[in-house]
N, C-alpha and C positions, 0 to 999 in steps of 0.2 A: 504493500500499499504506499503510495507516495503521499508525503505530507511536508509541509514547510514550516519551520520554526521561524518566528519573526520577533523582532525587538529583543533579541538575545543579548544580555549583558554578559560578555565574556571577559571579566576582569577579576584579578585576585585582590580583594579588598580588605586590608587590615586597618580598622579605624581605632582611634584612641578610645580609652575607656569612658571618657565623659561626653561622648557624642554617639547617639544611636544612629541607625541608618533608616531613613524614611522608607516606608513600604511603597514600592513602585512596581509597575508591570515588568515581569521577567520573560514570559512567554505566552504565546496565544496559539490555540488549535482550533480549527474550524472544520466541522465535519460531523460524522455520527460518533461523537466522542463523549465519554463520561469519565469518572475517576473513582478510586477508592483509596483508602489509606490504612496502613497498619503501623504499629510502633509499640514501644514499651518503655517503662521507666527503669532507671538504675536505683532509684530509692526503694529501700525495703519497707518503708512505712511513710505516711504523711510527715512532712517536715514540720518543725515547730520547736519551741524552746525545751519541750519535754520529750521530743521524739528521738528515735535512735539516730546516731550520727553516722553509722556505717553506711557505705555505698558500694554497689556492685560494680564489676568491670564487664559484665556481659548480661544480656537478656534476649528474649526470643518473642517472636509473634508469628502467627499463621496467616498466609495469604491463600484465599480461595477464589479462583476466577472461573467463570462459566466457560464452556468450551467455545462459545462464539465471541468471547471477549479477547481481542488481540492487543498485547501490550505495545503501546506507541512510545511511551517515555516513562521513566521512573527516576524520581528525584529523592535523595536521602538528605534529611536534615538532622543534626544532632546538636545538643546544647548542654550546658552545665554551668556550675559555679567555677569561678577562677578564670585564668587567662586562656585555657583551652588545651584540649588534645585533638590535633588535627590529623592524626594517622590512626585509623582503626581498622578492624576486619569486619567484612560482611560475608558470612558463611565461609570463613577462612580466606577470603580474598581481600588483599590489601586495598584500602580506600583512603585516598588523601583529599583533604579539603580543596576544592577549586575556588571557593569564595568563603570568606568568613565575616562575621558580624560580631559586634560587642555592644554592651550596654552596662550601666552601672547605677547603683544606688548612692554610693559615695566613693571616696578614694580607695577604700579597702574591700567594699563589697562590689566586685566586678563580675560580669558574666559573659559568656561567649556563645555563639552559634556558628555552625559550619554547614556547608552545602557541597554535595557531590552528585554528579550525574551517574546513576547506576543502571541505566537502561540495559546495557549489554548483559549485566548479571541477571536482572529480573526477567528479560525476554527469553533467556535460555532456561532458567530454573522454574519460572512461572509459579504455579500453585505449589507451595511447599512451606516449611518452617524456615524462617529467616532469623538468624542470630547475629547480633552485634556483639563483637568481643574486642578485647585489647583496648577497651575504652576506659582509661584509668585516670581518674581525678582524685584518687583516695588521699594523696599526699597534700592536697590543697583544701580539702573539704572541711576540716575542723573549725577554722575560724568563722565559717558561715553558719554553723549549727545553732549557736546561742540565739541568733535572731531569726531562725527558721528560714534561712535562704539557701540551704544546702540542697541541690538537686542535680540530676543528670538524666538524660532521656534521648530517644531517637524516634523518627517517623519517616516512613517512605510514602510518598504520594505517587500512585500508579495511574497514568492516563491510558485508557484503552479505547479501542474502536469496536463498535458493535453495530452491525448492519440492521439490527432491530431498533436502534435508537432513532429519535428524530435528529434533524440537522441542528447542531448546537454550536455555540461559540464558548470555548473554555478558556478562561484567562487565569494565569498563575501570577500572583503578585508576591513579592517577598521583600524582606528587609528585617529590621529588628527595632520595634518601638513598644513602649511600655507605659503603664499606669502604676501607681495612683498619681494624681487625683482623676484626670480625665485624659482621653485620647480621641482625636478625630482624624480619620483617614479617608481621603477621597480616592475612589477607584475610578479611573478613566478608561478609555478605549472599549466602552460597552456599546452594543447595538441591540436594544431590546425590541424585537419584532413580536414576540409572543412571550407572555410571562408564565405560561403553563409550566409547572414543575420546576421553576426557577429556584436555584439554591446557591447557598454560599457556605464555604467551609473554612476551618481555621486549624493551624497548628500553633499551639501556644505553650508557653513554659511558665512554671512556677506558680500556677494557680492553686488555691487551697480550698478543699472542700469545706473546711470548718469556718472559713471567712466569707461572709456574704453581706458586708456593710455596704449598702448603696451600690451594689455590683449589678450594673445593667448594660445590656448590649442593644443598640438601636441601629436600624437601617432606615435611612432617609426619615429620621425622626420617629420611627415606630419601634416600640420595644418588641424584641423577638425572643423566643425561648424554644426549648425542645424537651418539655417535661416528659417523663420524670428524670431523664438524664441530665438536662440543663434547664432548671427552673429559671424564670425571668429575673430572679433576684440573685442568682448565683451561676453565671454563664460558664465560668472556667472552674471546674471542680473535679478534674481528674477522670474524664470519661472519654470513650471512643464511640462516636455515633454509629460507625459502620459495623462494630462488633458487639455493642452493648456493654462493653467492659466498664467497670466502675472503679477499678483499682490502678489506674494510671497515675500514681501518686505524683503530684506537682507537675503534670503535663496534660494537654488536652488535644484530642483530634475530633473536632466537632463539625457537624453539618446542620444547617438550618434551612427550612423551607421559607423562601422570601417571595412567593408568588404574589401575595397581597401587599408586598412592600416595595415593589418596583413596578414601574409603568411602562406600557409599550411606547416606544420612542425615546426612552431615557438613553443617554450616552455616558452617564456616570452615576455613581451611587456614593452616598456619605455614610460611613460607619462611625459610630460614637461609642466609646466605652468609658463608663465611670466605675470607680472603685474607691470606697472610703478607707479601706485598709489593705486589701489583697494587692500584692505586687505581681502583675501579670505582663509578660512580654509576648507580643504577637510577632511570629516569625514568617508565617505563610498564610496567604488568603487565596482561595479559589472560587471563582464564580462559574456557573454553568447556566447558560441561557439559550433558549430556542433562538435560532437565527437562520434566515435563508437570504444570504447576501453574497454577491460576488467579491472578489478581491483582485483588482486589476494590478498587475506588475508589468514591467517592460524591461528588456534587455537588449543591448546593442550587439548585433551579430557581426556585421561588416562595415567597414568605413573605407571607401575607395577614393583616393586622392589622386590628382594628376598634377604634374609639374605646371607651375605658372597659371594655375586655374583656381578660381574661387567656387567652382561647381563640385559638390561632393555627393556621391551616391551612398546611401546609408541603408543597411538591412537591419531589421529589428524583429523581435518576438514579443507579442503580447501574450501574457499567461493569466490564467484564472485558476490557480493551484490551491492556495489556502483559502477556500471559499466554501459556502454552503448554498450557492445559487448561481444562475447563468448570468454571465457578463453580456449585456446587450449589444447588438450591432450598433454601429454609428457612435460608439464611445469615442470622444474626441482625443486627439493626441497633439501636443504642442512641442515645438522644437525651438530651443533658445540657444543663442551665442552670447555668453556673458550677460544673461538676463534680458537680452534683446530678442523679441519674438521673430524668428526667421521663417518659419513655415508651419503648416498645420496639416494633419491627416485624421483618419478615423478608422476604427475597426470596420471590417466589412460584413461580418456575420455574427450571430450570437455564439459566444464561446462557452461551451459547457463546463461543469466542474472538472478540474484536473486536465483541461485541455489548453491548447495554444493556438495562436494564429501568427503567420509570418506576414511581414509587411516590408515595403521598400518605398523610398522616397529620394528624389533628386533635390537638393537645396543649393541655392545660389546665395553666397554670403557677400554682403555689400562691403564696399571699402572702408566703411566706418568700423567694421569688425577687425581687430588687429590680426596679424598673422598667427599669433598664438592665443588661443581662447579655449573656454570650457564650453563643450557642447552638452546641453542638458535636454533630455527628452522626458516629458511627463504625460502619462496616460491618465485619462479622465481630467483633462485641462482644456478648457474652451479657448485658451489663448489669453485669458485674463487672470490666470491662477485660480480659477473657479471650476469645480467639478460638477457633473450633472448626475452622477451615479452614487448612491449610498452604498458603501462598502464595509466589509468586516474590519478593514484596516485602512485608514485614510492617510497613513504616513509612509507608504512603501510604493508610491506611484511613479517614482522617478529613478532615472539612471543618468550617469554622466561620464564623459571622457575628455581628457585634455587632447586638443587638436593643434597640430602645427602644420599650416599650410606649406606645400612644397614650393617655396619661393625660389626662383632661379637665382643663383648668385650673380654677382656682378661680372660682366663679360671681361675676360682676360685678353689683352691684346698682345699678339705675337709680332715678330719681325715681318717686314714686307718682302714679297717676292717681285723680282724685276725681270722683264722680258723685252727683247728687241721688237720694235714695231715692224710687223709684217705688212703693214698697210691699213689705213683707216683706223688707226689707234688700236690695232689688235695685236695680240701676241700669243704664244703658246707656252703653257705652264705645266710643270709636274708639281701638283699640289702636295705630294708627299716628300718633296725635296728636303725639307728640314723637319717636318712634323715627327716623323718616325724616330728621329734622333733624341726627341724629348722624352724624359722619363714618364710624364703624365700619360703619354700614349702607348705605353709598352703592352697594355692589354690588347690593343688593336681594335677595341670596341668603339669606334668612332665613324662619323660620317661628315661630308662636306655639303653645305647648303649655300644657295645664292641669296637667301633672305631669312630674316628671323622668323617670319610666319611659317615657312615651311619647316624650319628647324623645330619650332614648337609643336607643330602638327606631325612631325616626323615623316613628311611626305616630300616627294620630288628631290630626293638626294641626288647630288652630282655623281654621274656614273663614270665618265671618262676622266678620272682624277689624275692620270699620268700624262694626259695630252689635252689639257683644257684650254680652250680659247675664251678669252675674256669677253665680257659684254659691253664694258665701258671702261674708260680710263680716268681716274683710278676706279677700281672695283673692290668691294669688301666681300670677302668669303668668310662664312661662319662654320665652326666645327662644333658638332654635338658629341660630347664625351660621355658615355653612359657610366653611371654609378649605381650603387645598390639600390637606393630609394629615390634617386633623382638624377640629374645630369648637370654637367658643367658646360659653359658656353666659352668658346674661344673665337677670336677673329684676327684676320690679317688682311692686308691690302695687296692687290695686284696692281703694279705700276708698269706702264709702257714708256720706253725711251727710244728716241731715234738713234740707233747704232750707226757707226761710220759705214758708208757704202763701200762695197767691194769693187775696186777699179781694175779692169782687165789690162794686160800689157800689150794686147794686140787683137786684131780682127781682120777678116778677109771679106770685103764687100764684092764677092763674086757671084751673088745670087744663087748660091747653092743651099740657102736656108740654114747654113751652119755658120755662126759667128759673122753674120753679114753687117753688123753694126756695132757701134761702140756701147755695148751693153753694160752699163754700170749697175750692179746689183744693189737693191735697197735704196735706189735714188728716186725713181720716177713716181712711185706711189707714196713716198714718204717726204722727201725734200722737194715738195712741189714748187717751191719758189727759187730753185737753184738757177745758177747761170754757169753756162759752159763756154770756154773760149779755147779755140785751137790755133796753134801757131806753127809756122814752117820752121825749118832749121835755121833760116835766116832771121827769124824773129817776126815775120809778118803774120798778121792775123788773117786767117783764111776761113774761120767759121765761128759763128756765135749761135748758141742754142739755149733752150730752156726746157721746161717740162713738156712743152708741146712740140719741140724740135730737137729730137735725138740726132746724133751725127752718124750718118751712114757712109762717110768717106767722100762726100761732095762738099765743095766750097760754097760759101754764100757771102764771102767778102773778097775784095781785091779784083784784080783785072781778069782773073780766071774764074770768076764767080759762076757756079753751076756746073763746073767740071769735076770729074773724079780725080782725086789726087793720085799721083804715082806711088809706087812702092817706096816705103822709107819710114823714117822715125819722125814723129810730130809730137809737139809738146802741148800740154793742156794746163789750164787754170780753172779749177772747179770751185765756185763759190756757193756753198750750200745755203747762204743766207740764214744761218742758224746761230744764235749767240753762243751756243755751246761748241761750235767748231769754226776753226780758221780755214781760210781757203786752201784747197789742196793743189799742189803743183807736181807734175810728173810728165812721163812720156808714154807714147803708145806707138806700136809698130804696126804698119799696114802692109799686107802681102796678099797677092792674089793667087 
C-alpha cells in the first residue's frame, strides 16, 4: 500500500530542562486508517509520598490486531523522571531515541520523554507481546519519590489500514507540555467533513488516580470524559482506553469520542486541561476524523534549457497520493520565477486517489527575470496564490528548483586570416590554418559559421572549410565550440590584400594562343587603375597601356605606332597606383 508521510519533523531535539516543547503536528495519514495503542508503566504502584520508591527496568503489553488491519506506522514514546535513558530494547532489539523532549517542575525535578519510529519491528512481529527492557532510571529515581514525581513508562502508537474503515484523516501531534494550573493546545491542519465517530487520543505521563482537584479536559470549550475509565473530573488517572487497563500507574493511553464537540468545516480544535494539583505531561495527541478530500502535490520531472534562449520546456507530475478524495480536473497550476508569475496551466482530468497525471509546458521568461532565478510551481494556485480546491493538506502544493539560463559567454576574438585578392575582393582561405593548433579545439568538436544566427541555431555550417572563398572584405567567421552543457563562441576576420602581381620575363605574340601577350598575373582584375609604359632599348616610349589596354607586342606611341615590335628586349615601368606599392621597373623579352 502506498502512503505518504507529510510534515515530518526529522530532527534530534534536546531541549533545556526549563522549557517544554509545544505540541505540534508531527505526521498525517489520509485514507482508510485508524490506530490503536499499547504500553505499560515501570512503576510498581501509584507514586506518592507514601508509595514504594522502587522502579522496574522492563514491562510488557500485548498487541492484538485483526487480520484485515495492516500496520502502516508504529511510534514508540517512553518517558520518566530524570535526564533520560535514550537507549532501550524492544523485544530484544536495540532502540535509540530519534527525538527527545524535556520538562521540569523546578531545577531538581526534571523529566524526559523520547521518540523512535519502530514501524519495522511492529510490521514484522504484528500481534504479539511487546516488552520494553534495559530502560533503567533506578539510579536517579530516589530524589523524586518524596514529592510523588517518580515515574517511568512507555507507549506504542500503531497506525493501521483497514479497507472496512471509512476514509479518515489521522493526525499525530507531539511535544511535551504540562499542567498545573492550566494548559491550552490548538490543533491545526484539520479538515472536518463529517464528524461521525470523530475521536481524539492522548499519551500522557505522571497523572495520578488519587488526585482529582479541578482536573478537567475540554475540547472547543466542552468538557469531555470517558467514564468509568476517565471521569470528567479525573481525565488522567492511569488507564488505557483500548485495553480497559486501570493499573498504568502514572501514565495514560486515553481515547475520547468528540463527535459532538467538533463541527463539520472545522480546521482546528482547541484542547484545554486544568488541574489544581495533579502534574500531567501531554506527550502525544492523535485525532481521527472522517475526510474525503484530495491532496494535490506537484513534482518537476524535466527542465530543458537551450543556449542563449529564455524559452524553457518543463515536464511535471501532479499527484493525489496522500488523499481521501478525487482531485478534480482543471485544478489550476501556476509557474513563478522569483515570485513573478510566468505562466499558468491546469490538470486535464480528474485524478483518483493514489494516481498521478503528467503535464508539460513551454515558458518564456522575460528579460526582467535574471539569468539565475528560482522556478516555483504551485498546484491549486489560480495565479494569485489562491487555491480553489479544499485539500487534506494545504501546505504541500509547491515545488521549486534553482535555474541558471545557459547564457552564451562573451565571444573570444582570434587572430585574423589574410589572403591575396584573386579579384573582386575575393580570396581563398583554409579556415583550419591556425585553429587546430589551439588547445581549446583539441577535441575537434567545433564548426564554422558565417553569422551568429546560424551558429545559435546550429544550422548552415560552412562545409568547404579548407578552401573557403570569402563573401566580403573584411568578413567575420564564427566558431561554435561544443561543451558539456553549453558552447563557446570564437570569431576571427578574413582580410583580403592586393598581393604584388607576377610579371613574366617574356612572351611571343605569334598568334599561337600561347603567351601571345604581356600577361601580368594578378594585375588586371585587381590593380584596375594601373599604368603600363614600354620603352625601347634606346629609351624611347613605344607603348602606354592601362587596365583596358594590355600590351600584345604592338606600339601605340612614336613614329612606328601600330606596328609589331621586332624580337628583342624591352623595358617597362608599371605603376600600380596603389599606396602600398612603388612603381615596378624591369625588362621583358619578345621572341616569335
